[in-house]
C-alpha positions in Angstrom: 126.5 112.5 114.7 127.6 109.9 112.1 125.1 108.2 109.8 126.0 105.2 107.7 124.0 104.1 104.7 124.3 100.8 102.9 122.7 99.1 100.0 119.5 97.0 100.4 120.1 93.6 101.9 118.1 90.3 101.7 116.0 88.8 99.0 113.1 91.2 99.2 109.4 90.1 98.9 109.3 86.7 97.1 106.0 85.0 97.8 106.8 82.0 95.8 109.8 81.0 98.0 108.3 82.1 101.3 107.8 79.3 103.8 104.4 78.8 105.3 103.5 80.9 108.3 102.3 84.4 109.1 103.0 87.4 106.9 104.3 90.4 108.9 104.9 93.7 107.2 106.5 96.5 109.2 106.7 99.9 107.6 105.9 103.5 108.3 106.1 106.9 106.8 107.2 106.8 103.2 108.2 103.2 103.6 104.5 102.2 103.6 104.0 102.9 99.9 105.9 100.0 98.5 103.8 97.6 100.5 100.4 99.1 99.5 100.0 96.5 96.7 100.7 93.7 99.1 98.3 95.0 101.7 95.6 95.5 99.0 96.1 91.9 97.8 95.9 90.5 101.3 92.6 92.4 101.9 91.1 91.1 98.6 92.3 87.5 99.3 90.6 87.6 102.7 87.4 89.0 101.2 87.4 86.1 98.7 88.1 83.5 101.4 85.2 84.9 103.5 82.8 84.6 100.5 82.2 88.3 100.1 79.5 89.2 97.6 82.1 90.8 95.4 84.4 87.7 95.4 83.8 86.8 91.8 84.4 90.4 90.7 87.6 90.5 92.7 88.9 87.3 91.1 88.1 88.6 87.6 89.7 92.0 88.2 92.8 90.8 89.9 94.3 87.7 88.1 97.0 87.3 90.9 94.2 86.2 93.2 93.4 83.2 90.9 96.9 81.9 91.7 96.1 81.8 95.4 99.3 83.5 96.5 98.7 83.1 100.2 97.3 79.5 100.2 100.3 78.1 102.1 100.1 80.7 104.9 
């Protein structure tokens, strides 16, 4: 059995240049760890949008949320 490895391809995760639409993250095993921050941010963003009682605390604790990174999605 032959296995071929290559260097990473593509631009990677760039929220600023991502076109509006759905965000789909596919990962598994050890590949999930690099996406944990993105998953956490998506969860917090949804909590803020729904008016969760911790919304203000989340906005203070995570300055990225103030930039509304998922507003165009």
